[in-house]
N, C-alpha and C positions, 0 to 999 in steps of 0.2 A: 504493500500500500504506500509506504514511504517513497519507494523507488518511482512509482507512478506519479506521485505528487511532485517529486523533484523533476521528473521528465516534463511534466506539464508546465512547471515554472520556467524551465529552460526554453521550451518551445514558445511560451508566451513572451519571454524576454526577447527572443530572436525576432518574433513577429513585430513587437513594438519598435525594436531597433530598425528593422527594415522600413517600418511605417515612417519613422523619422527621416530616413534617407530618401524615401520616395517623396516626402513633402518638400524637399529642396529641389526646385525646378531649375535645371541647367539653362533653360531658355528664358529665365527671368534675370536680366542683367541689372546689377545695382551699382550706382555711382555715389561716392561720398563727396560732398561739397563743403568747403569751409573757407573762411577768410574774414574780411571786414565788410564795409557797407556796400561795395559794388557786387559782392557775392550775396549778401543779405537781400539786396533788392531795393533800389532807391528811386525807381521811375514809376510814373503813373501806369496803372493797369488799364488798358484801353479795351473797347468792345471786342476787337479781334483776338484778344488774349483770354477770353472768358469761356471758350470752348476748347476741348482737347480730345485727342484720340484716347479711347479707353485703355490702350496698351501702355500709356504713359502714366505712371503713378508716383505719388510722393508719400513717404513715411513721415507722419507728423511727429515732431520731437517734443511737443508740449500738448497740454490739454487746451484746446481752442474752442470754447462753446460758441463763439461768434461764427465759426466755420463749420460747426457740427463735427469736429474732429477730436479724437482722443490720442494721447501719447502712445506711440508704438503701432498705430493702425495705418493701413495703406488706403489711400484715397486717390480719386482722379486728380491729376496734377494741374488743377486750376489754381492760378496764383491767388494769394501768396504761398510760396514754397518754403519759406524760412519760418519765422515766428507768425503769430496770429494776425498781426497788422503790418507786416512788411509789404514790399511792393514787387514790381517786376524785376527779375534778375537774369543773368546769363543761363542759369540752370533751366529756366523755362523753355527757351528755344534750343538748348542743347537736347533736352529730352524729346521735344517735338520733332526735331530733325533726325534724331536717331531712329525713332519708330517709323518715320517716313521712308527711310532707306534700308532698314533691316528687314529680313524675312518676316512675314505676317505671324509666325509662331513665336516670335521673340517679343517679350515685354521689357520695358525699361523702368526702373525705379530710381528715384534720387532721395538722398537724405542730406539736408542742408542745415548745418549749424554754423552760423556766422554772427559776428558782433561788430556793428558799426564803430569805426574809429580805433579798433584794437590793434596792438602790435602783434607780431608773430609769437612773441613770448607768452601770450595768453594760452596758446596751444602746446606749450612745453609742459608735458605731464608731470615733470619732477619739480618745476620751479614756478608754475603758474600762480601759486598763492602769493609769491612775492610781488608779481605784477599786479594781481588783483588788489593787494593792499594799498597800492598807489594809484589805482584807476580813478578817473574823475567820477563825480557823483552821477552824472547823466548816463554813464556807462554801467554803473553798478547794478541798476535794476535789470538791464538786459542780461548781465552775467548771472544774476540771481535767478532768472528764469530757468537757467540750466543748473540749479542747485549750486551755483558758484563755480562750476567746473565744465565749461563748454566742451573741452576735449573729452572728458569723461562721458558726457552725454552722447557725443558722436560715436564713441566706441560702444557704449551701451546699446544704442539704436542699431549700430552696424552688426553687432552680435545677434540681435534679434532678427535682423533682416537676413542674416546668413542661414537662418532656418528655412527661409522661403526661396532664396535665390543665391546667385554668385556675384561677389564683388569683382567688377571688371576694371575699375579705374577710380582715380581721385582727382577732383577738380578744385583748384584753388584760385582765388583772386584776392590778393593781399599784398601790401607793400607801401601804400601811401603813408602809413604811420611809422614805417621804417625807412622812409625816403633817404636815399644817399648812403645807407649803411652797407658797406662792402662785406660785412659778416653775415648779411641776410641769407644768402644761399645755404650756408652751413646750418643756420637755425632752421631753415625749411627742411633740410635733409634730416635733422633730428626728429622733427614732427613726423615726417614721412616714414622714417624707419621705425619709430614707435608705433605708428598705425599698423605697419606690416607685421611687427612682432605681436602686438596685442590682438590682432585679428587673424594671425596665422596665415599671412599672405606672402606670396613670393614676388619680389621686385620685378622679375622678368615678365610676370603675367599681369601686373597691376601698375600701369604707368601713372605718372603725375602730370597733369595738364595745368599750366600756370598762365593766367592772362596778364597782358600788359596794362599799365596805367593809361589814362587818357593821353593821347598822343600830343606831341609838340604842335603839330599842325592844327589841332583842336584847342590849343592854348592850355594844355594840361600842366598844372603847376607841379606835378610830380613826374613829368615826362622823363626827366633825367634818370629816374629809377629803372626805366626800361633797359638801359645799358647794363645794369646789374642783373636784372631778370634774364637778360640774354645769356648770361654766363651760367645759369642754373643747370643746363645739361652737362656742364663740365664737373659739377658737384654731384648731381643725381643722373646717372647714365640714362635711365628710362624715364626721362622727363621731356616735356615739349612746351615751347612757348607759343602762346596764342596772340597773334598780332591784333593791336587795337587801331591800326591805321584805317582811317575812313569811318570809324565808329563815332557818330556825333556825340559831343559832350554837352553838358549843361553849363549855364553861366557861372557856376561855382568853380568850374575848371577841375573838378575832382571826380564827378560822376558822369555816367552816360545817360543819354535820353532813352526813352522806351525803344526807339528804333536802334539806337546804339547797342542796347542789350540784346536785341533780336539778332543783329549782325554778329556780335561777339559770341552769343550762344551757338549760332550756326557754325561758327569757326571752331569752337571747341568740339562740336559734333563731327565736323569734317575731318579734323585731326584724329579723333577717336575711331571714326569709321575707317580711315586709312590704316590705322594700326591693326584693326580687325580684318583688313584685307579687302575693303570695299573702296571703290573709286568714286569720289564725290568732288565736284568742282568747288573750290574754295570761294565763298561769297565775298 
């Protein structure tokens, strides 16, 4: 009798293990997004942005009653894709362009944890508390939305998402607050490598895509940072720089317009599609 009971337990455990494996869909491609205000989303959401292909999803990282979303759930990727009241971002048209060009059986999901105005140090898992202790008051509330640790929330949500699909890449738009710092690429590498380690990912399979600041032609006041961003592939071999040339900027010379985000998002997608082996004309 005991042997039969033990055998039943073994079979049941094996069944449950297989059920968990089957639940992870290899055709559900997940992308992590992080950075400061330009990844958070700073442009007006316009009527054309309010409908989306059902194959493009967002995992909500907070409870957002105003959107009818709860933390950790997947929803149609209608903006905002960061916090409950953020705006249009590059992640929007990244995902839209991905599903437009990928086979119909593939879904795309994004997880966006970004904080307007933050330095890259906020995502340093070992030293972020030092940065938080000196953060300005207007930023503290946003950080507290993620229980004081945006990096930790990104990893928490990513681990949850890994039960559903496969992380295929990481998108970043950050640098305005580290403008001119030649040590920035090394700091980015630290964040990237921590994400790989914490999520059991391989660098060869998970590229980092980093967007440029508003260009000099658009009057970008951090445009000089683009020369530093250009060196990122020397520090992180599997990284790619996304050009901002021709992406319209706003009068503050820091952010992009809605159309600027659409163009930039499509460029992130064109680069990722190329990495995956698809040929897409760069917008």
